C-alpha positions as CSV (number, residue, x, y, z in Angstrom):
1,X,-0.1,0.2,0.1
2,X,1.4,3.4,-1.2
3,X,1.9,6.1,1.5
4,X,0.4,9.3,1.7
5,X,2.2,12.9,0.8
6,X,3.3,14.3,3.8
7,X,3.0,18.5,3.7
8,X,4.9,20.6,6.2
9,X,4.2,24.0,7.3
10,X,6.5,25.7,8.9
11,X,6.3,29.2,10.7
12,X,9.6,30.9,11.6
13,X,9.5,34.6,13.2
14,X,13.0,36.2,13.0
15,X,14.6,37.3,16.3
16,X,15.3,40.9,16.4
17,X,17.9,42.1,13.9
18,X,17.4,38.2,12.3
19,X,15.3,38.8,9.0
20,X,18.2,39.3,6.9
21,X,20.5,36.3,8.0
22,X,17.2,34.1,8.4
23,X,16.3,34.8,4.9
24,X,19.7,34.0,3.4
25,X,19.5,31.0,5.5
26,X,16.4,29.7,3.9
27,X,17.0,30.8,0.3
28,X,20.5,28.7,0.5
29,X,18.3,25.6,1.4
30,X,16.0,25.7,-1.3
31,X,17.8,24.3,-4.2
32,X,18.8,21.4,-1.9
33,X,15.5,20.7,-0.7
34,X,14.0,21.1,-4.0
35,X,16.6,18.6,-5.4
36,X,15.8,15.8,-2.9
37,X,14.4,12.9,-4.4
38,X,11.2,12.4,-2.5
39,X,10.4,16.6,-2.1
40,X,7.6,18.0,-4.5
41,X,7.6,21.1,-3.2
42,X,9.6,23.4,-1.1
43,X,8.9,27.1,-1.3
44,X,9.6,30.4,1.3
45,X,6.7,33.0,2.1
46,X,7.2,36.0,3.4
47,X,4.1,37.5,5.6
48,X,3.3,41.1,4.0
49,X,1.8,42.3,7.3
50,X,4.8,41.1,9.1
51,X,8.1,40.9,7.0
52,X,10.5,39.6,9.4
53,X,7.9,36.4,9.6
54,X,8.2,33.2,6.8
55,X,6.5,30.6,6.2
56,X,8.0,27.2,4.6
57,X,5.5,25.3,2.0
58,X,6.8,21.6,1.8
59,X,5.4,18.8,0.4
60,X,7.1,15.4,0.2
61,X,5.8,12.2,-1.7
62,X,5.7,10.1,1.9
63,X,6.5,9.5,5.6
64,X,9.6,8.2,4.4
65,X,10.8,11.0,2.0
66,X,10.0,13.7,5.1
67,X,12.3,11.6,7.1
68,X,15.1,11.5,4.9
69,X,15.0,15.2,4.3
70,X,15.3,15.9,8.7
71,X,18.5,13.3,8.0
72,X,20.4,15.7,5.2
73,X,22.9,17.8,6.1
74,X,21.2,21.2,4.5
75,X,18.7,20.1,6.9
76,X,20.7,19.5,10.1
77,X,23.0,22.6,9.8
78,X,19.1,24.2,9.6
79,X,18.1,22.9,12.6
80,X,21.6,23.9,14.4
81,X,21.0,27.6,13.2
82,X,17.4,28.0,13.9
83,X,17.5,28.8,17.3
84,X,19.3,31.8,17.3
85,X,17.7,33.4,14.1
86,X,14.4,32.4,14.7
87,X,10.8,31.3,16.8
88,X,10.1,28.4,15.0
89,X,6.5,26.1,15.2
90,X,5.9,23.7,12.3
91,X,3.0,21.3,11.1
92,X,3.2,18.2,9.6
93,X,0.2,17.2,7.9
94,X,-1.8,14.3,6.1
95,X,-4.3,14.8,3.5
96,X,-7.9,14.0,3.9
97,X,-9.7,15.5,1.2
98,X,-7.0,16.8,-1.2
99,X,-7.8,16.7,-5.0
């Protein structure tokens, strides 16, 4: 039986004075994340009302692909650096009724 896709939505609020550094980190990750075999989408969004807030919109083929993402060197680097740059929360989602 095939696994369902996994969507991750991460909200990142830059710490004071760290928005540019956070954006640079995210932009540097994008090509690596998008090149992962199980990645279907990896986009960065910025809140128009609060430009220090970013949202990552990620879609993976399945849970194995999402787990593989978390093991990559670029994700491990992000995980090590993000606490100094931003408050972070993430939702890991499964489809219910997606067309």
